[in-house]
C-alpha positions as CSV (number, residue, x, y, z in Angstrom):
1,M,62.8,1.7,-97.9
2,A,65.9,0.8,-99.9
3,R,66.3,4.5,-100.8
4,Y,65.8,5.5,-97.1
5,R,68.4,2.9,-96.0
6,A,70.8,4.2,-98.6
7,E,70.3,8.0,-98.3
8,G,68.6,8.5,-95.0
9,E,66.5,11.7,-94.6
10,A,67.6,12.9,-98.1
11,A,65.4,10.3,-99.6
12,F,62.3,12.4,-98.8
13,E,63.5,15.5,-100.7
14,P,61.7,16.3,-104.0
15,R,63.5,14.9,-107.0
16,S,63.5,15.9,-110.6
17,R,60.9,14.2,-112.8
18,R,62.9,14.8,-115.9
19,P,63.3,11.6,-118.0
20,K,66.7,10.1,-118.2
21,T,66.5,10.1,-122.0
22,S,64.5,12.1,-124.6
23,P,64.6,10.6,-128.1
24,T,63.1,13.8,-129.6
25,A,65.5,16.2,-128.0
26,L,67.9,18.2,-130.3
27,A,71.4,16.8,-130.6
28,P,74.0,18.7,-128.7
29,D,75.7,19.5,-131.9
30,T,72.5,21.2,-133.3
31,V,72.1,23.2,-130.1
32,D,75.7,24.4,-130.4
33,L,75.1,25.3,-134.0
34,I,72.1,27.4,-133.1
35,V,74.1,29.3,-130.5
36,R,77.0,29.8,-133.0
37,I,74.7,31.1,-135.7
38,R,73.1,33.5,-133.2
39,K,76.4,34.9,-132.2
40,E,77.6,35.3,-135.8
41,L,74.5,37.1,-136.9
42,T,74.6,39.3,-133.9
43,E,78.3,40.3,-134.5
44,Q,77.4,41.1,-138.1
45,G,74.6,43.4,-137.1
46,L,72.0,41.2,-138.8
47,D,68.7,39.9,-137.5
48,A,69.3,37.0,-135.2
49,G,65.8,36.0,-134.3
50,P,64.5,32.4,-134.2
51,E,62.9,32.7,-137.7
52,T,66.2,33.8,-139.2
53,I,68.2,31.1,-137.5
54,A,65.6,28.5,-138.6
55,W,66.1,29.7,-142.2
56,H,69.9,29.4,-142.0
57,L,69.6,25.9,-140.5
58,Q,67.4,24.8,-143.3
59,H,69.2,26.4,-146.2
60,H,72.8,26.2,-145.1
61,H,72.9,23.2,-142.8
62,H,69.9,21.1,-144.1
63,T,68.4,20.9,-140.7
64,R,64.8,21.7,-139.8
65,V,64.2,23.1,-136.3
66,S,61.0,25.0,-135.3
67,P,61.4,28.7,-134.3
68,A,59.8,27.9,-131.0
69,T,62.4,25.2,-130.2
70,I,65.2,27.6,-131.2
71,S,63.8,30.3,-129.0
72,R,63.6,27.9,-126.1
73,H,67.3,26.9,-126.4
74,L,68.4,30.5,-126.9
75,T,66.7,31.4,-123.6
76,A,68.2,28.4,-121.9
77,H,71.7,29.7,-122.9
78,G,71.0,33.1,-121.6
79,L,71.0,34.7,-125.1
80,V,67.4,36.1,-124.7
81,V,66.0,38.3,-122.0
82,P,62.5,37.1,-121.4
83,A,59.8,39.9,-121.5
84,P,56.1,39.4,-121.2
85,R,54.2,40.3,-124.3
86,K,51.2,41.7,-122.4
87,R,50.9,43.4,-119.1
88,P,49.0,41.3,-116.6
89,R,45.4,42.4,-116.1
90,S,46.0,43.0,-112.5
91,S,48.2,46.0,-113.5
92,Y,45.4,47.7,-115.5
93,I,44.1,50.9,-114.1
94,R,40.4,51.7,-114.9
95,F,39.9,55.4,-115.3
96,Q,36.1,55.3,-114.9
97,A,34.8,57.7,-112.3
98,E,32.5,56.3,-109.7
99,L,30.3,59.4,-109.3
100,P,28.9,61.9,-111.8
101,N,31.0,65.1,-112.3
102,E,34.0,63.4,-110.5
103,T,36.0,63.3,-113.7
104,W,35.5,64.9,-117.2
105,Q,37.4,63.8,-120.3
106,A,37.9,65.6,-123.6
107,D,38.5,64.1,-127.0
108,F,38.1,65.3,-130.6
109,T,37.5,63.5,-133.9
110,H,37.9,64.6,-137.6
111,H,34.8,65.1,-139.8
112,R,34.4,66.4,-143.3
113,L,31.4,68.7,-144.1
114,A,30.1,68.5,-147.6
115,D,28.8,71.9,-149.0
116,K,26.9,72.9,-152.1
117,A,30.1,73.9,-153.9
118,G,31.2,70.3,-153.9
119,T,34.1,70.9,-151.7
120,D,34.7,69.2,-148.3
121,T,35.4,71.3,-145.3
122,D,37.7,69.6,-142.8
123,T,36.5,70.1,-139.2
124,E,37.3,68.7,-135.8
125,I,34.6,68.0,-133.2
126,L,35.6,68.6,-129.6
127,T,33.6,66.6,-127.0
128,W,33.6,66.8,-123.2
129,L,32.2,63.7,-121.5
130,D,31.3,62.9,-117.9
131,D,33.4,59.9,-117.2
132,C,30.8,58.2,-115.0
133,S,27.5,58.7,-116.9
134,R,29.1,59.1,-120.4
135,Y,26.9,62.1,-120.8
136,A,28.1,64.6,-123.5
137,L,28.6,67.8,-121.5
138,H,29.7,70.0,-124.3
139,V,30.2,69.4,-128.1
140,T,31.6,72.0,-130.4
141,C,33.0,72.1,-133.9
142,W,36.2,73.8,-135.0
143,E,38.5,74.1,-138.0
144,R,41.4,72.9,-135.8
145,V,41.3,72.0,-132.1
146,T,44.2,73.6,-130.2
147,G,45.3,73.6,-126.6
148,P,43.9,77.1,-125.8
149,I,40.5,76.0,-127.3
150,V,40.4,72.9,-125.0
151,L,41.3,75.1,-122.0
152,D,38.7,77.8,-122.9
153,T,35.9,75.2,-123.3
154,F,36.8,73.6,-120.0
155,R,36.8,76.9,-118.2
156,L,33.5,77.9,-119.8
157,L,32.0,74.5,-118.9
158,R,33.0,74.9,-115.3
159,R,31.6,78.4,-115.1
160,T,28.3,77.9,-116.8
161,G,27.6,74.1,-116.4
162,P,26.5,71.6,-119.0
163,G,23.9,72.9,-121.4
164,H,24.8,76.5,-121.0
165,A,28.2,76.6,-122.5
166,H,26.9,76.1,-126.0
167,G,27.6,78.9,-128.5
168,Q,29.4,81.2,-126.1
169,L,32.8,80.8,-127.6
170,P,33.7,83.5,-130.2
171,Q,36.1,81.1,-132.0
172,V,33.2,78.9,-133.3
173,N,33.4,79.7,-137.1
174,V,31.9,76.7,-138.8
175,R,28.9,77.8,-140.9
176,Y,26.5,75.7,-142.9
177,D,25.1,77.0,-146.2
178,V,21.3,77.0,-145.7
179,G,20.4,79.6,-148.3
180,D,20.5,82.8,-146.2
181,D,23.2,85.5,-146.1
182,H,22.5,86.6,-142.5
183,R,25.7,86.1,-140.4
184,L,23.8,84.0,-137.8
185,V,22.1,81.7,-140.3
186,G,24.0,78.4,-140.6
187,T,25.8,78.8,-137.4
188,L,25.2,77.4,-133.9
189,C,22.8,79.6,-132.0
190,P,24.4,81.6,-129.3
191,D,23.2,80.6,-125.9
192,M,21.3,83.7,-124.9
193,K,19.8,84.6,-121.5
194,L,16.1,85.1,-122.1
195,T,13.3,86.7,-120.2
196,L,10.0,85.2,-121.3
197,E,7.2,87.6,-122.2
198,R,4.5,85.0,-122.0
199,P,5.8,82.5,-119.4
200,D,4.0,79.2,-119.0
201,P,1.8,79.3,-115.8
202,D,3.5,76.1,-114.7
203,V,7.0,77.6,-115.0
204,V,8.2,79.0,-111.7
205,T,10.7,81.5,-113.3
206,A,10.3,83.5,-116.4
207,V,14.1,83.6,-117.0
208,T,15.7,80.9,-119.1
209,R,18.3,80.3,-121.8
210,S,18.0,79.5,-125.4
211,A,19.8,76.2,-124.9
212,D,17.2,75.1,-122.4
213,L,14.4,75.8,-124.9
214,L,16.0,73.2,-127.2
215,R,16.1,70.4,-124.7
216,E,12.7,69.0,-126.0
217,G,14.3,68.2,-129.3
218,R,11.9,70.4,-131.2
219,G,12.5,73.3,-133.6
220,L,12.1,76.8,-132.1
221,L,10.7,80.1,-133.4
222,L,12.2,82.7,-131.1
223,D,10.5,86.1,-131.2
224,L,12.8,88.6,-129.4
225,V,10.8,91.8,-129.8
226,D,7.2,90.7,-129.7
227,R,6.4,90.9,-133.4
228,A,2.9,89.6,-133.8
229,E,3.2,89.2,-137.6
230,V,6.1,86.7,-137.1
231,R,4.0,84.5,-134.8
232,D,0.9,84.8,-137.1
233,A,2.9,83.7,-140.1
234,A,4.2,80.6,-138.2
235,A,0.9,79.8,-136.6
236,A,0.3,76.8,-138.9
237,W,3.5,75.1,-137.7
238,T,2.5,75.2,-134.0
239,G,2.4,71.4,-133.8
240,R,5.8,71.1,-135.5
241,G,7.9,73.3,-133.2
242,N,7.8,75.7,-130.3
243,T,7.1,79.5,-130.5
244,V,8.5,81.6,-127.7
245,T,8.4,85.3,-127.2
246,A,11.2,86.6,-125.0
247,R,13.5,89.6,-124.4
248,T,17.3,89.5,-124.6
249,D,20.3,91.8,-124.7
250,R,21.0,91.1,-128.4
251,V,20.2,94.1,-130.7
252,D,21.1,92.7,-134.1
253,V,18.1,90.4,-134.6
254,D,14.4,90.4,-134.0
255,A,13.5,86.8,-134.6
256,L,15.2,83.4,-135.2
257,I,14.2,79.9,-136.4
258,I,16.5,77.4,-134.6
259,R,16.6,73.8,-135.7
260,P,16.5,71.0,-133.1
261,D,20.3,70.6,-133.4
262,G,20.9,74.3,-132.4
263,C,21.6,75.6,-135.9
264,V,20.0,78.9,-136.9
265,A,17.9,78.3,-140.0
266,W,16.4,81.8,-140.5
267,A,16.9,85.2,-139.0
268,L,15.0,88.5,-139.1
269,P,17.4,91.5,-138.8
270,T,16.5,94.3,-136.4
271,G,13.9,96.6,-137.7
272,Q,13.6,94.9,-141.1
273,D,10.2,94.3,-142.6
274,L,9.1,90.7,-142.4
275,D,9.4,88.7,-145.7
276,A,6.6,86.2,-144.9
277,T,7.5,84.2,-148.0
278,A,11.0,83.6,-146.8
279,L,9.7,82.7,-143.3
280,V,7.2,80.2,-144.6
281,R,9.9,78.7,-146.9
282,A,12.2,78.2,-144.0
283,L,9.5,76.7,-141.8
284,G,8.5,74.3,-144.6
285,T,12.1,73.3,-145.3
286,W,13.1,72.5,-141.7
287,F,9.8,71.7,-140.0
288,G,7.9,70.0,-142.8
289,Q,4.4,70.6,-143.9
290,P,2.1,72.7,-141.6
291,A,0.4,70.6,-138.9
């Protein structure tokens, strides 16, 4: 009531809660010294941060002041422009699509391939992902990923769709040494359009692609010209992989063994006599012992 009688309505205005005295506050002379050291260091083109000023205070003026306190007084004197260290979370933009095929993203990573010669081949693996499902739409390996390669894979993926773009790019030149000189062996199998000679009765259409035949995650013996001796030599491995007879437009190969990862492990050139020993060796190497 005494304040109201003395000040009237002004007595109800909020007042500062700052204490009248602060025994632990820095002396005004120390604050002036901090400001002076800051200006001197700045004029000399030297570092003038709180850590440096604290070092000068301790070694030249025998005064210990924490860097946090120095920073607070520099800010109070307008010598520091406050800037937030981190952006607020409210400003983050999440680039995750809400629906499948709404957004695709591409990225590549480095990987070294060890070969039998003891040298490492530096490669780069290019991956296209569906941003919603995180499904790997297309994965290819290159010596170097360039802008045109990224653009070509994107166009091919749009044209053929996931699962069919595999192996259709002529720039794929990474080849594994699997003990065979045929140009297809050790490379990713081209995704060929196939017409099945003996389609499964449950399959509606007899037209498929080689990439679709690998979706089961099993090895594949692909007979492209209906050579019975090839199927007979591989009959013991029926439980280890799939044997498919089909026709395609390729004219440079009669039969292929394709590993579950899509790599060609054996090839029979067009018109060449079957080397059953080589076929059995390849089957045993990649598919294990006969079932």
